[in-house]
Each structure stands twice: as C-alpha cells, then as structure tokens.
C-alpha positions as CSV (number, residue, x, y, z in Angstrom):
1,X,0.7,-101.1,-139.5
2,X,3.3,-98.3,-139.8
3,X,6.3,-98.3,-137.5
4,X,7.0,-95.3,-135.3
5,X,9.8,-94.3,-137.5
6,X,7.5,-93.8,-140.5
7,X,5.1,-91.5,-138.7
8,X,6.8,-88.2,-139.5
9,X,6.4,-88.8,-143.2
10,X,2.8,-90.1,-143.2
11,X,1.1,-88.4,-140.4
12,X,0.6,-85.0,-142.2
13,X,-1.3,-86.8,-145.0
14,X,-3.9,-88.0,-142.6
15,X,-4.9,-84.5,-141.4
16,X,-7.7,-82.9,-143.2
17,X,-7.7,-79.3,-144.5
18,X,-9.8,-76.9,-142.4
19,X,-12.5,-76.9,-145.1
20,X,-12.5,-80.7,-145.4
21,X,-12.5,-81.0,-141.6
22,X,-15.6,-78.9,-141.3
23,X,-17.4,-81.1,-143.8
24,X,-16.3,-84.3,-142.0
25,X,-17.4,-82.9,-138.6
26,X,-20.8,-81.8,-140.0
27,X,-21.3,-85.2,-141.5
28,X,-20.4,-86.9,-138.3
29,X,-22.8,-84.7,-136.3
30,X,-25.7,-84.7,-138.7
31,X,-25.6,-88.4,-139.5
32,X,-25.3,-89.4,-135.9
33,X,-28.1,-87.0,-134.9
34,X,-30.4,-88.7,-137.4
35,X,-29.5,-92.2,-136.2
36,X,-30.0,-91.2,-132.6
37,X,-33.2,-89.4,-133.4
38,X,-34.6,-92.8,-134.4
39,X,-33.0,-94.8,-131.6
40,X,-33.9,-92.3,-128.8
41,X,-37.3,-91.6,-130.2
42,X,-38.1,-95.1,-129.2
43,X,-36.9,-94.4,-125.7
44,X,-39.3,-91.4,-125.4
45,X,-42.2,-93.5,-126.8
46,X,-41.3,-96.3,-124.4
47,X,-41.5,-93.8,-121.5
48,X,-44.9,-92.4,-122.4
49,X,-46.8,-94.5,-124.9
50,X,-45.7,-98.1,-125.5
51,X,-47.0,-99.5,-122.1
52,X,-50.5,-98.4,-123.2
53,X,-50.3,-99.4,-126.9
54,X,-48.4,-102.6,-126.8
55,X,-48.5,-103.9,-123.2
56,X,-52.2,-103.9,-122.3
57,X,-53.9,-106.1,-119.8
58,X,-51.4,-105.6,-117.0
59,X,-50.9,-103.0,-114.3
60,X,-49.3,-99.6,-115.1
61,X,-46.1,-100.4,-113.3
62,X,-45.7,-103.9,-115.0
63,X,-46.5,-102.4,-118.4
64,X,-43.8,-99.8,-117.9
65,X,-41.3,-102.5,-116.9
66,X,-42.2,-104.4,-120.1
67,X,-41.9,-101.3,-122.2
68,X,-38.4,-100.6,-120.8
69,X,-37.6,-104.3,-121.4
70,X,-38.0,-103.8,-125.1
71,X,-35.9,-100.7,-124.8
72,X,-33.2,-102.7,-123.2
73,X,-33.4,-105.3,-126.0
74,X,-32.2,-102.6,-128.4
75,X,-29.3,-101.7,-126.2
76,X,-28.2,-105.3,-125.8
77,X,-28.2,-105.7,-129.6
78,X,-25.8,-102.7,-129.9
79,X,-22.6,-104.8,-129.1
80,X,-23.6,-107.2,-131.9
81,X,-23.8,-104.2,-134.3
82,X,-20.4,-103.0,-133.0
83,X,-18.9,-106.4,-133.8
84,X,-20.5,-106.7,-137.3
85,X,-20.0,-103.2,-138.5
86,X,-16.7,-102.8,-136.6
87,X,-15.3,-105.8,-138.4
88,X,-16.5,-104.6,-141.8
89,X,-15.4,-101.1,-141.0
90,X,-11.9,-102.2,-140.1
91,X,-11.7,-104.2,-143.3
92,X,-13.6,-102.2,-145.8
93,X,-13.6,-98.7,-144.4
94,X,-15.6,-96.4,-142.1
95,X,-17.7,-94.5,-144.7
96,X,-19.4,-97.4,-146.4
97,X,-20.6,-98.9,-143.0
98,X,-22.1,-95.5,-142.0
99,X,-24.2,-95.5,-145.2
100,X,-25.5,-99.0,-144.4
101,X,-26.3,-98.3,-140.7
102,X,-28.2,-95.1,-141.7
103,X,-30.4,-96.9,-144.2
104,X,-31.1,-99.8,-141.8
105,X,-32.1,-97.5,-139.0
106,X,-34.4,-95.5,-141.2
107,X,-36.2,-98.5,-142.5
108,X,-36.6,-100.1,-139.0
109,X,-38.0,-96.8,-137.5
110,X,-40.5,-96.4,-140.3
111,X,-41.7,-99.9,-139.8
112,X,-42.2,-99.2,-136.1
113,X,-44.4,-96.3,-137.1
114,X,-46.5,-98.7,-139.2
115,X,-46.8,-101.5,-136.6
116,X,-50.3,-102.6,-135.6
117,X,-51.1,-102.5,-131.9
118,X,-51.7,-105.4,-129.5
119,X,-55.5,-104.7,-129.6
120,X,-55.3,-105.2,-133.4
121,X,-53.1,-108.3,-133.8
122,X,-52.6,-109.6,-130.3
123,X,-49.2,-110.8,-128.9
124,X,-47.6,-110.6,-132.3
125,X,-47.5,-106.8,-131.9
126,X,-45.0,-106.6,-129.0
127,X,-43.0,-109.5,-130.5
128,X,-42.6,-107.6,-133.8
129,X,-41.8,-104.4,-131.8
130,X,-38.9,-106.3,-130.0
131,X,-37.6,-107.6,-133.3
132,X,-37.5,-104.2,-134.9
133,X,-36.0,-102.7,-131.8
134,X,-33.2,-105.3,-132.0
135,X,-32.4,-104.4,-135.6
136,X,-32.4,-100.7,-134.5
137,X,-29.8,-101.6,-131.9
138,X,-27.6,-103.4,-134.4
139,X,-27.8,-100.3,-136.7
140,X,-26.8,-97.8,-134.0
141,X,-24.2,-100.2,-132.7
142,X,-22.2,-99.7,-135.8
143,X,-22.9,-96.0,-136.2
144,X,-21.1,-94.3,-133.3
145,X,-17.7,-95.9,-133.9
146,X,-17.5,-95.1,-137.6
147,X,-18.8,-91.5,-137.2
148,X,-16.5,-90.8,-134.3
149,X,-13.4,-92.2,-136.2
150,X,-14.0,-90.2,-139.3
151,X,-13.4,-87.0,-137.4
152,X,-10.9,-88.4,-134.8
153,X,-8.6,-89.9,-137.4
154,X,-8.5,-86.8,-139.6
155,X,-8.0,-84.2,-136.8
156,X,-4.7,-82.7,-135.6
157,X,-3.3,-84.4,-132.5
158,X,-4.3,-81.3,-130.3
159,X,-7.9,-81.4,-131.3
160,X,-8.7,-85.1,-131.6
161,X,-10.9,-85.0,-128.5
162,X,-13.0,-82.1,-129.9
163,X,-13.3,-83.9,-133.3
164,X,-14.4,-87.2,-131.7
165,X,-17.0,-85.4,-129.6
166,X,-19.1,-84.5,-132.7
167,X,-20.4,-88.0,-133.0
168,X,-21.4,-87.9,-129.3
169,X,-23.0,-84.4,-129.7
170,X,-25.2,-86.0,-132.4
171,X,-27.0,-88.1,-129.7
172,X,-28.4,-85.1,-127.7
173,X,-29.1,-83.3,-130.9
174,X,-31.1,-86.3,-132.1
175,X,-32.8,-86.4,-128.7
176,X,-33.8,-82.8,-128.9
177,X,-35.3,-83.3,-132.4
178,X,-37.1,-86.5,-131.3
179,X,-38.3,-84.9,-128.1
180,X,-39.7,-81.7,-129.8
181,X,-41.4,-83.7,-132.6
182,X,-42.9,-86.1,-130.1
183,X,-43.9,-83.2,-127.8
184,X,-45.7,-81.5,-130.8
185,X,-47.9,-84.5,-131.4
186,X,-48.4,-85.1,-127.7
187,X,-50.6,-81.9,-127.7
188,X,-53.2,-83.9,-129.7
189,X,-56.2,-85.2,-127.8
190,X,-55.0,-88.3,-125.9
191,X,-57.2,-90.6,-128.0
192,X,-55.8,-89.3,-131.2
193,X,-52.2,-89.3,-129.9
194,X,-52.5,-93.0,-128.8
195,X,-54.2,-93.9,-132.0
196,X,-52.0,-92.3,-134.7
197,X,-50.2,-89.2,-133.4
198,X,-47.2,-91.2,-131.9
199,X,-46.6,-92.8,-135.2
200,X,-45.8,-89.7,-137.2
201,X,-42.4,-89.0,-135.6
202,X,-41.4,-92.6,-136.6
203,X,-42.6,-92.2,-140.1
204,X,-40.6,-88.9,-140.3
205,X,-37.5,-91.1,-140.0
206,X,-37.7,-92.0,-143.7
207,X,-37.3,-88.3,-144.7
208,X,-34.3,-87.8,-142.3
209,X,-32.7,-91.0,-143.6
210,X,-32.7,-89.6,-147.2
211,X,-31.1,-86.3,-146.0
212,X,-28.4,-88.2,-144.0
213,X,-27.7,-90.5,-146.9
214,X,-26.9,-87.5,-149.2
215,X,-24.6,-86.0,-146.6
216,X,-22.8,-89.3,-145.9
217,X,-22.1,-90.1,-149.5
218,X,-20.2,-86.9,-149.9
219,X,-17.8,-87.7,-147.1
220,X,-14.2,-88.9,-147.8
221,X,-12.8,-92.1,-146.2
222,X,-10.5,-91.9,-143.2
223,X,-6.9,-91.4,-144.6
224,X,-5.2,-93.1,-141.6
225,X,-7.4,-96.1,-142.2
226,X,-6.4,-96.2,-145.9
227,X,-2.7,-96.0,-145.0
228,X,-3.1,-98.8,-142.4
229,X,-5.1,-100.9,-144.9
230,X,-2.4,-100.6,-147.5
231,X,0.4,-101.5,-145.1
232,X,-1.3,-104.4,-143.4
233,X,-0.3,-107.7,-145.0
234,X,-1.7,-110.4,-142.6
235,X,-5.1,-109.2,-141.5
236,X,-6.5,-110.9,-138.5
237,X,-10.2,-111.0,-137.5
238,X,-10.5,-107.7,-135.5
239,X,-12.6,-109.3,-132.7
240,X,-10.2,-112.2,-132.3
241,X,-7.3,-109.8,-132.1
242,X,-9.0,-107.7,-129.5
243,X,-10.0,-110.6,-127.3
244,X,-6.5,-112.2,-127.5
245,X,-4.2,-109.2,-127.5
246,X,-6.2,-106.3,-126.2
247,X,-8.5,-107.6,-123.5
248,X,-7.3,-105.1,-120.9
249,X,-8.0,-102.2,-123.3
250,X,-11.5,-103.5,-124.0
251,X,-12.3,-103.8,-120.3
252,X,-11.1,-100.3,-119.7
253,X,-13.2,-99.0,-122.6
254,X,-16.3,-100.8,-121.2
255,X,-15.7,-99.7,-117.6
256,X,-14.9,-96.1,-118.4
257,X,-18.0,-95.8,-120.6
258,X,-20.7,-97.2,-118.4
259,X,-21.2,-94.1,-116.2
260,X,-22.1,-91.9,-119.2
261,X,-24.5,-94.5,-120.4
262,X,-26.1,-94.8,-116.9
263,X,-26.6,-91.1,-116.8
264,X,-28.4,-91.2,-120.2
265,X,-30.5,-94.2,-119.2
266,X,-31.6,-92.6,-115.9
267,X,-32.0,-88.9,-116.7
268,X,-32.7,-89.2,-120.4
269,X,-35.2,-92.0,-120.3
270,X,-36.4,-93.2,-116.9
271,X,-36.7,-89.7,-115.4
272,X,-39.3,-88.8,-118.1
273,X,-41.4,-91.8,-117.3
274,X,-41.2,-91.1,-113.5
275,X,-42.2,-87.4,-114.0
276,X,-45.2,-88.3,-116.2
277,X,-46.4,-91.5,-114.7
278,X,-45.6,-91.1,-111.0
279,X,-45.6,-87.3,-110.5
280,X,-48.5,-86.8,-113.0
281,X,-46.8,-83.9,-114.7
282,X,-47.7,-82.8,-118.2
283,X,-46.0,-85.0,-120.8
284,X,-45.6,-82.0,-123.1
285,X,-44.0,-79.9,-120.4
286,X,-41.6,-82.6,-119.4
287,X,-40.6,-83.3,-123.0
288,X,-40.0,-79.5,-123.6
289,X,-37.7,-79.2,-120.6
290,X,-35.8,-82.3,-121.7
291,X,-35.3,-80.6,-125.1
292,X,-33.9,-77.5,-123.3
293,X,-31.6,-79.6,-121.2
294,X,-30.4,-81.3,-124.4
295,X,-29.3,-78.0,-125.8
296,X,-27.2,-77.5,-122.6
297,X,-25.8,-81.0,-123.0
298,X,-24.4,-80.1,-126.5
299,X,-22.8,-76.9,-125.2
300,X,-21.2,-78.7,-122.3
301,X,-19.9,-81.6,-124.4
302,X,-18.0,-79.0,-126.4
303,X,-16.5,-77.6,-123.2
304,X,-15.6,-81.1,-121.9
305,X,-14.0,-82.2,-125.2
306,X,-12.0,-79.0,-125.4
307,X,-10.8,-79.5,-121.8
308,X,-9.8,-83.0,-122.7
309,X,-7.5,-81.8,-125.5
310,X,-5.8,-79.5,-123.0
311,X,-5.9,-81.4,-119.7
312,X,-6.3,-85.0,-120.9
313,X,-9.2,-87.3,-121.3
314,X,-8.6,-89.1,-118.0
315,X,-8.7,-85.9,-115.8
316,X,-11.9,-84.7,-117.3
317,X,-13.6,-88.1,-117.1
318,X,-12.5,-88.6,-113.5
319,X,-13.9,-85.1,-112.6
320,X,-17.2,-85.9,-114.2
321,X,-17.5,-89.2,-112.4
322,X,-16.7,-87.7,-109.0
323,X,-19.4,-85.1,-109.6
324,X,-21.9,-87.8,-110.5
325,X,-21.4,-89.5,-107.2
326,X,-21.6,-86.3,-105.3
327,X,-24.9,-85.2,-107.0
328,X,-26.8,-88.5,-107.2
329,X,-28.9,-87.9,-104.1
330,X,-29.5,-84.2,-104.7
331,X,-30.7,-84.9,-108.3
332,X,-33.1,-87.6,-107.1
333,X,-34.4,-85.1,-104.5
334,X,-35.0,-82.5,-107.2
335,X,-36.7,-85.0,-109.5
336,X,-39.1,-86.0,-106.7
337,X,-40.0,-82.5,-105.8
338,X,-43.0,-82.5,-108.1
339,X,-42.8,-79.6,-110.4
340,X,-41.7,-79.2,-114.1
341,X,-39.0,-76.6,-113.0
342,X,-37.4,-79.0,-110.5
343,X,-37.5,-81.8,-113.1
344,X,-35.6,-79.4,-115.4
345,X,-33.0,-78.7,-112.8
346,X,-32.6,-82.5,-112.3
347,X,-32.2,-83.1,-116.0
348,X,-29.8,-80.2,-116.4
349,X,-27.6,-81.5,-113.6
350,X,-27.8,-85.1,-114.6
351,X,-27.3,-84.6,-118.4
352,X,-25.5,-81.3,-118.9
353,X,-23.6,-81.3,-115.6
354,X,-22.7,-85.0,-115.5
355,X,-23.3,-86.9,-118.7
356,X,-21.4,-84.3,-120.8
357,X,-18.3,-84.7,-118.7
358,X,-18.4,-88.4,-118.2
359,X,-19.1,-89.0,-121.9
360,X,-18.0,-86.0,-124.0
361,X,-14.2,-87.0,-124.0
362,X,-15.0,-90.7,-124.1
363,X,-14.7,-91.2,-127.9
364,X,-11.1,-90.0,-128.0
365,X,-10.3,-91.9,-124.8
366,X,-11.6,-95.2,-126.3
367,X,-10.1,-94.6,-129.7
368,X,-6.7,-94.0,-128.2
369,X,-6.7,-97.4,-126.6
370,X,-6.6,-99.4,-129.9
371,X,-4.4,-99.4,-133.1
372,X,-5.9,-98.3,-136.4
373,X,-6.4,-101.8,-137.8
374,X,-8.9,-102.7,-135.1
375,X,-9.9,-99.3,-133.8
376,X,-13.5,-99.3,-135.2
377,X,-14.2,-102.7,-133.6
378,X,-12.5,-102.0,-130.3
379,X,-13.9,-98.6,-129.7
380,X,-17.4,-99.6,-130.9
381,X,-17.5,-102.8,-128.8
382,X,-16.3,-101.0,-125.6
383,X,-18.9,-98.2,-126.1
384,X,-21.8,-100.5,-127.0
385,X,-21.3,-103.0,-124.2
386,X,-21.2,-100.0,-121.8
387,X,-24.4,-98.8,-123.4
388,X,-26.1,-102.2,-122.9
389,X,-25.4,-102.3,-119.2
390,X,-25.6,-98.6,-118.5
391,X,-28.4,-97.0,-120.7
392,X,-30.0,-100.4,-121.4
393,X,-30.5,-101.7,-117.9
394,X,-30.8,-98.5,-115.8
395,X,-34.4,-97.5,-116.8
396,X,-35.8,-101.0,-116.0
397,X,-33.6,-101.2,-112.9
398,X,-34.7,-97.8,-111.6
399,X,-38.3,-98.6,-112.2
400,X,-38.0,-101.8,-110.2
401,X,-36.0,-100.2,-107.4
402,X,-38.7,-97.5,-107.0
403,X,-41.3,-100.3,-106.6
404,X,-39.1,-102.1,-104.2
405,X,-38.5,-99.0,-102.1
406,X,-42.2,-98.2,-101.9
407,X,-41.9,-95.2,-104.1
408,X,-38.7,-93.7,-102.7
409,X,-35.8,-92.8,-105.0
410,X,-32.9,-93.5,-102.5
411,X,-32.2,-96.9,-104.0
412,X,-32.0,-95.4,-107.5
413,X,-29.4,-92.9,-106.2
414,X,-27.3,-95.7,-104.6
415,X,-27.4,-97.7,-107.9
416,X,-26.3,-94.7,-109.9
417,X,-23.4,-94.2,-107.5
418,X,-22.4,-97.9,-107.7
419,X,-22.4,-97.9,-111.5
420,X,-20.4,-94.7,-111.6
421,X,-17.8,-96.2,-109.3
422,X,-17.1,-98.8,-112.0
423,X,-16.0,-96.0,-114.3
424,X,-13.9,-94.4,-111.6
425,X,-11.9,-97.6,-111.1
426,X,-11.4,-98.1,-114.9
427,X,-10.1,-94.5,-115.2
428,X,-7.8,-94.8,-112.3
429,X,-6.3,-97.9,-114.0
430,X,-5.9,-96.1,-117.3
431,X,-3.0,-94.0,-118.7
432,X,-3.4,-90.8,-120.7
433,X,-3.6,-91.1,-124.5
434,X,-4.0,-87.5,-125.8
435,X,-0.4,-87.1,-126.8
436,X,0.0,-90.5,-128.5
437,X,0.6,-90.5,-132.3
438,X,-2.0,-92.7,-133.9
439,X,0.7,-94.6,-135.9
440,X,2.5,-95.4,-132.6
441,X,-0.4,-97.2,-131.0
442,X,0.3,-100.9,-131.2
C-alpha cells in the first residue's frame, strides 16, 4: 500500500478524465440497474404471485410468509457473494468480477422464468426456486461493491459521494423497470398472468444481461486498485484481515447500512403485498405508483449524495435516520388508509424521503472505512450483511407482526424505529471520511 508521502505523486493518476468518468458512471448505473432488475423483480413476484404459484395448499397469510421466506434466502446469500467476489475483486480487479456477477444473475433469473410450478412437479418446485434465489443473492452480493468502487475510486475527492451513489441509483432504476414490466403483464386476465404472464419479465433478463455485458466489457479497471496491487507485496486474505484488523469498521458498515435496507424491505417489498393482499387494491395501480416513487428515489439519491460531498456522509445519514424514526407511524397510517393515492404518499415518504437519505451516501461512507487492498471485501460485506438483516428480514417480520397485532400496523412502525436506531448508534460512533485521501486510509 502507498504511504501518505507518496500520495501527491500518484493520486492524480487515479482520477479519470471527464469523458472517462461519464463512461464509468454510466456503466456503474446501467450494470447495477440490470442486476437489480433481476433481484428485485423476484421481490415483486414474491409479493404478488409466488404464494399462489409455488406455495399452494396453505392459507393466504402462510403462503405469503413462505414466499417472503424465499425472498429472505436470497438476501442471506448476499454476504457470501460479498465474500467470494470481494476476495476475488481485491485480488484480481473490480471489472472482471462485475462481468461474472452479471452473467450469473442473468442465467439464474432466466431459469426462474422457466421453472415448473408446484402443481406440475410438487415440492421440487419451491425447493428449486429457493436454490435459484440463493444463487441470485450470491451474484448481487458481489455486484454492488465492485460497481460502486469503479466510480468511487476514479472520482475526485470532492465528488466521491456522488460517484459512489450511481451504483445505488441502479437499484431503484432496476426496480422501476422491473415494476413497469411486471405491471404490464399483470393487466392480463388473472389466469393467463398466473400461468405464463409472470414468466416473461424473468425471461427478459437474458436480453438485459447481454446489453449489460457489452457495456461492462468496455469499462476500464480502477486505477487506484492497480496501483495498490502493484505495491502490495505480502497479500493477506481480505476477509481474514478485515476480521482481525478492521472488526470495528465492519460493524460500523453493517450498523450504518441496516436502516436503508429496512426501508427498502418494508416500503419497496412488504408494502406492495399489504396493499394488494390486505387492502385489496389493484396490483397494476400499486405497481405503477411504486414505479413513480422509484423515479423520485433516484432524484433524491442525487440530492443526498451531493449533500454528502459538501456536508459529510455522517451528517446526511444521521438526518435521514432521524427522519425515518419521526415518520414511521405517519407512513404506516397512510399505507393503511386504503387508497392508491395514500399508498403512493407512503411509498414516496418511505423511499424517496427516507431511503434516499439513509442509503444514498452509504457507498462512500462504507468505502472510506477500508484501505484499497480490502475495500471491495469490506464495503461489500458490510452492505450485504446489512441487506440480509434489513431488507431480507423486514418483509417476513412485518407480515408476522401484522398477524400478531390482529391486522394493525403499529408493531411494524415500532420495529422500523428499532432497526433505524441501530444505524443511528453506528453513525454516532463514526468519524467523517469525506476528506480522507484514499492512499492514506490504513
């Protein structure tokens, strides 16, 4: 690793030209959008379809819990993907791992679209669904860290937060695309939709994977990684080094990230199921308002990331988490009001108003906790463990809490506030990293 004294001579070489930076950010955004189209398409299907197609013979509520259980399986596989691809990315480079994750995700999503139902092959169907979902989780577990670092490590110090946010913007962009495609086919007669219509969005993944692959192959490797790789003589196993030398940084990355993932799991997944299954609202209408809310999320992520470059990651993240605690009960009230418009307001506040600010600056925050030689592994592992416990568990937790509360949402609001408090504590224990030189982080 470079010493602080060397940074004035090497740092300029790591910064991309404006034209190259535009290409890097476009690749980060588009590639991540395609990955998350696949990953979050599953979440939409789990909210509306999978309980009927793969979990038959049980009550509606139990089927929904089981469907969300398969969703959680993918989230809990994400840390494994972060370890595998983080290790390889810290050893071999960011770009090559992004190509592998994109191909793996495209193949798994296409296979889900071809999967027989429980009615056709029995219990083997949900078991195969879980297996494919786990492989999806491994793929997306290695995606975010590499895509985020390609932009983060090539940006100027004063715009690292903005550059890192493009990988996070890819998630709502992928969600919008997945939601609109799924919404289009949900207009089919219900029998046709349950028979074959839900499959088409998954099969479309093969086309998107080819497009993403072409874009990824044209992207240059992170220069700061290449410099660190040349200077590193005694390479340790990244995971071992993180656990033995950087456990505090890993815990902070996990803690600070869990609130953004909880907002996604609640408002991006569970709220859809609640609106369609419990409130009996039109699935097409709910999906459409989610897509509109997704556009707002992207715009607000840009605002939050820009603010983090000026005010610091910590301040913006703290503000977003305080807002989440303050709005948890009002958002649940809006969601339970029983109209598509109030559902939109709930989604807008929960996703654009909260998730954007508790997650938009997170990429730069996590990346600035770790040195270059282990940054892919460290940032990925922190983010993906937070995703497993936040986005992975919140839908099934919320569904169970509604049943426990006899249909009320007050326990869901309390759970959201509790999870958000974890991130508040982590951020209060953190120091600001926006002014650090990447070569000086040791």
